[in-house]
N, C-alpha and C positions, 0 to 999 in steps of 0.2 A: 355431199353431192345430193342427198335426198332433199335437204332443206333449201340450199342455195342454188342447186343446179349449175348450169354453165353461164348464167346471165345475171342473176341477182347479186349486186355488189356486196362485199363483206370486208371486214378488216380483221387483222391479227395483231395481238399484242403479246410479245414474249417477255415474261417477267424473269429475267436471268439472274437468279439468286447466286448461282455458281458461275464461274468463268466458263463461257461457251461462245462459240461462233459457228456460223454455217459454213459449209464448203462453198466458196464463192462461185465455183464453176457450176454449181447446181441451181443458181438463181434463174438461169434461162429455162431449166427444166420445170421449176416451180411456176414460172409465168405461163408455160404451156399447159401444165396440169390444172392450174387455178387461174384461168383467164379473167375471172371476175373478182380477183383479189384487188380491192380498190385502195387499201391503205395498210401500212405495216409500221409497227413501232416496237422498240426495244426498251425495256426498263432496265437500267444498269445500276449496280450498287457499288461500283468501284471504278477507278481510273482505267484499268485494263479493259473493263467492259465497255466504257465510253469510247476507248480507242478502237475496239473491234466494231462498234456501231458506226463510227465515222467511216471506217474502211468499207463496211457493208453498204452504207448509204450510197456509195459511188456505183453500186450495182443494182440499186432499187429505183423504181419509178417515183417513189415518194421522197420528199426532202425532209430534213430534220426528223430522223427516225429515232433519235436517242432521247430518253426521258429519265428524270431523276426519281420519279415515283409512279406508281400504278395509276393514280388519278390523272396525272398529266398525260400519260400514254393513252388511257382510255378516252379521255376528252378529245384529244387531237385526232385519234383514229376515227372516233365516232363522227366528228365534223367532216373529215375527208370522205367517209362512206356516204354521209348525207349529201355531200356535193356530187357524188357519183350516181346517186339515185335518179331515175327518170322523174320528171315533174309529177306525173300522175301517181306515183307511189308515195311521194312525200306528204301528201295530204293526210 
């Protein structure tokens, strides 16, 4: 909150080495708490993780949130955050 505040867009990449998923009912709470979360990605390391990411993607504002490695996840989330930035900040 100190750095991003409530308006500066940012992204989040979850590198899920172990099998894990969020409680889907909490996604609305996250949107309220983090209104400037512009992009979200999940790096999966197995088929179960990819399946969880597909289910989670139905509750997210971002499409294609599942990635096979951290570089793909970071690159995609970075691009989405850059698109969410106001033009004056991009310079």
